[in-house]
C-alpha positions in Angstrom: 113.9 -75.2 -1.8 117.6 -74.1 -0.3 115.9 -72.4 2.6 113.5 -75.3 3.1 116.5 -78.1 3.4 118.6 -75.6 5.6 115.2 -75.3 7.9 114.7 -78.7 8.6 118.6 -79.2 8.9 119.0 -76.7 11.5 115.6 -77.7 12.9 117.4 -81.4 13.4 120.3 -80.1 14.8 118.7 -77.9 17.3 116.3 -81.0 18.2 119.8 -83.1 19.1 121.6 -80.5 20.6 120.9 -81.3 24.3 121.8 -84.7 23.7 125.0 -83.7 22.0 125.8 -81.2 24.2 125.4 -83.9 26.8 127.5 -86.4 24.9 130.5 -83.9 24.9 130.5 -83.4 28.4 130.4 -87.2 28.7 133.4 -87.4 26.7 135.5 -84.7 27.9 135.2 -86.0 31.5 135.8 -89.6 30.3 138.9 -87.9 29.0 139.9 -85.6 31.5 138.8 -87.9 35.0 141.8 -90.6 34.7 144.4 -87.9 34.5 142.3 -85.8 37.9 142.5 -89.2 39.4 145.7 -90.2 39.5 147.0 -86.3 40.1 144.7 -86.6 43.5 146.4 -89.8 44.5 149.5 -88.8 43.6 148.9 -85.6 46.3 147.6 -88.0 48.9 150.8 -90.4 48.6 152.7 -86.6 48.7 150.8 -86.2 52.2 151.6 -89.6 53.3 155.1 -88.7 53.3 154.7 -86.0 55.8 155.4 -86.3 59.7 152.6 -86.3 62.0 153.5 -82.7 63.1 153.3 -81.7 59.4 150.1 -83.0 58.6 148.9 -81.3 62.0 150.0 -77.9 60.6 147.0 -78.6 57.9 144.9 -79.4 60.3 144.9 -83.2 59.4 145.5 -86.4 61.4 147.2 -89.6 60.0 143.8 -91.6 60.4 142.5 -88.9 58.0 144.8 -89.9 55.3 143.8 -93.3 55.8 140.2 -92.6 55.4 140.9 -90.5 52.2 142.5 -93.9 50.7 139.5 -95.4 51.1 137.0 -93.2 49.2 135.8 -94.0 45.5 137.9 -93.6 42.5 135.5 -91.2 41.2 135.5 -88.9 44.2 138.9 -86.5 44.5 140.4 -87.5 48.2 142.0 -84.2 48.1 138.5 -82.9 48.5 137.6 -85.1 51.1 140.8 -84.1 53.3 139.4 -80.3 52.6 135.8 -81.3 54.1 137.5 -83.1 57.1 139.7 -79.9 58.1 136.6 -77.8 57.5 134.6 -80.0 59.6 137.0 -80.2 62.5 137.9 -76.6 62.5 134.3 -75.6 62.4 133.5 -78.0 65.2 136.3 -76.7 67.6 135.0 -73.2 67.1 132.0 -74.4 68.2 133.6 -75.8 71.5 135.7 -73.0 72.1 132.3 -70.5 72.1 130.3 -72.8 74.2 133.5 -72.5 76.6 133.6 -68.8 76.4 129.7 -68.6 77.5 130.5 -71.3 80.1 132.8 -69.0 81.5 130.7 -66.0 81.0 127.9 -67.7 83.1 130.6 -68.5 85.7 131.8 -65.0 86.4 
């Protein structure tokens, strides 16, 4: 009889395991998210204190910081800025490659 009740108990636990796991993930996010959001906004404020020349060293413009301030609280503004920098660098490399091809064609 004892083995039967253990089987039932483990079967019930197994049935609820996906829901319990999801609940644990949501609970962890609810605890960690505010800390991450505050830290990311603090980093954004530090970037805002830099000069335009210093921002350019990172590949950023002052207007990028303004756009980062407008992202929602669920999004990390520093991740947004990294995406902006990567997109801008990719566009500049593509433009440079086009200029090289144009110069080769011109001889």
